N, C-alpha and C positions, 0 to 999 in steps of 0.2 A: 504494500499500500504506499509506504513512504516513497518508494522509487517512482510509483505512478504519480503521486502528488508532486514530487520534485520534477518529474518529467513535464507535467503540464505547466508548472511555473517556468521551467526552463524554456519550454516551447513558446510560452507567451512572451517572456523576456527576449528570447532569441529572435522571434518573428517580428517583434515590434521594436523594442529598444535597440538591440544590436543591429538589426537590419536597417531600421530607419535612421538611427542616430550615428552609429559608428561608420557607416558608409557615406555619410554626408559629404565628406571631402576625401580626396584621393591620396596625394603624396606631397612631400615637401617641395618638389620641383614643379615648375610649370609644365603643362602637358606638351607644349611646343616651345622650346627654348629660344626660338627665333622671334616669337610673338609674345606680347604681354596683354593681359586682360584690359579691356576698356575700363577706365575708372568708375563709370556709372554702373557697369555690370559688377565690378568688384564691390561697390557699395551695396548693391542689391544682395549679393551673395552673403556679405557680412550680416545684413539684417536677417536673412534666412537662418544662418548658423546661430545667431543669437536667439532667435525664436525657437528653434529646435532644441537648444540648450535648456530653455525654460521648461519645455515639455519633458525633457529627459530627466530633469531633477526630480520630477514627481514619481518616477519609476526606478530610481536608482537603488532602492532597497526592495528586493523581492520578499514575499511573505515568508515567515518562519512556519514550519509545519511541525506539529506534535502528533505523532501517530497514536498516542494514547488519548487524544482529544479530537475526535472527528468533527464535532460541532465547532470547536475553536479553529480547526484547519479550514473548514468551510468559510467561517467568518473572515479569516485572514485572506483567503482567496477572493472573496467578494470585495473586501477592501482594496486589494491590489487591482482587481478589474475596474473598480471605480476610479482609482488613480490612473490606470492605463487609459481609460476613456477620456479623462480630463487632459492627460498628456497628449493624446491624439488631437484633441481640439486645439490645444496650444500650438502643436506643430503645424496643423493646417492653417490656423490663424496667423502664425508667424510667416508662413509662405504668402498667404493672401495679403497680410498687412504690409509686406514688403512692396506691394504694388506690382504693376506689370514690369517684367524684366526688360531693360532697355537693350534688347537684342532681337534680331529677327526670329520669329516664331516663338518668342518668349512666353506669350500668353498660353499657347498650346502646351508648352512644357509644364506650366503652372497648373493648367486644367487637368492634365494627366496625373500629376503628383497629388493634387488635392482629391481627385477621384479615387486614387489608390488609398489614401488615408481614410476617406469616407467609407470605402469598402471594408477596410480593416476595422474601423469603428463599428460598423454594422455587425460584423462577426463578434467583436468584443461585447457589444450590447446584447446580442442574442445569447451568448455564453453567460453573461452576467444575469440576465433574466432567468434563465434555466437554473442557474446556481442558487439564486435568491429564493426561487420557488421550491427547490428540492428539500425534501425532508431528510435530514441527516441525523441518524440515531446511533450508528455503529460504523465499524470499518467497512462493511459490505455496502452500506448505503453511500458512504463517502466515496468509495471506489467507483460506484456507478456514476456519481456526480462528476468525478474527475474524468472518467471515460467519456461521458457525454460532452464535457468541455473540450476534451482532446479532439473529439470528432468534429465539433463545431469550429474549432480554431484551426483545423487542418487546412493546409494551403497557404498559411501565412509565413512560411519559412523562406520566402523569396529573399536572397541574401542582400540585395541592394535596396529593397524597399522603394518608396516613392521618389527618393532622391535620384534614382536612376533616370527618371523622366526629365529631371532638371539637367542632369549631367549628360544626357543624350544630345543636348544642344551644345555644339562645339564652343560657342562663346561663353556660355555659363560654365561648361566644364573647365575651361581655362581659368575663369575667375575663381571657381572652387579650389583649383590647384594652387592658386597664388594667394588666397585669402589668409591674411595674418589672423583675423578673427577666428576663422575656422581652425587654424592651427592652435590657437590659444584654447579654444573650446574643446577640441578633440585631441590635443597633443600632437605628436609627430605624424599621426595618420590624417592630418587635415588636408 
């Protein structure tokens, strides 16, 4: 049971936090050493990285599981899913609040990224509702709740998350690679 509960927490964190957050920026070097990002695109990417960081702070601590306390484990998972839902809102809001990227096809990239975040939130919300409504009285009932959550959350393990849609735009990709803010937020993987 403990492994199953830990697996669903790991899947949730991996599928959203790691996929969405850690892949936001690429490497320390610009993607094309002969070109540099447009300053307006760089400023836009800095806003996005800052907004994503706000969301990531809400899910930095996955829930603790106590196999001897099934109801407590369910409560911890519900709390984490609530935090995850709020974090996804913050991330989508951070992207939208940055405005239209000042690059060709920038709005299309934003639309794809925010759609992906919306789809992720829909799955999180469905999982949260099922988990809140589930009766958990023992290990077997908790295991069923976790299995249901695992099933609903399947498909969220895309390694690049919604940021891949932003990075698919060559101008934004260059800006992500050069962003000092992204490097500060995400360390050397910015």
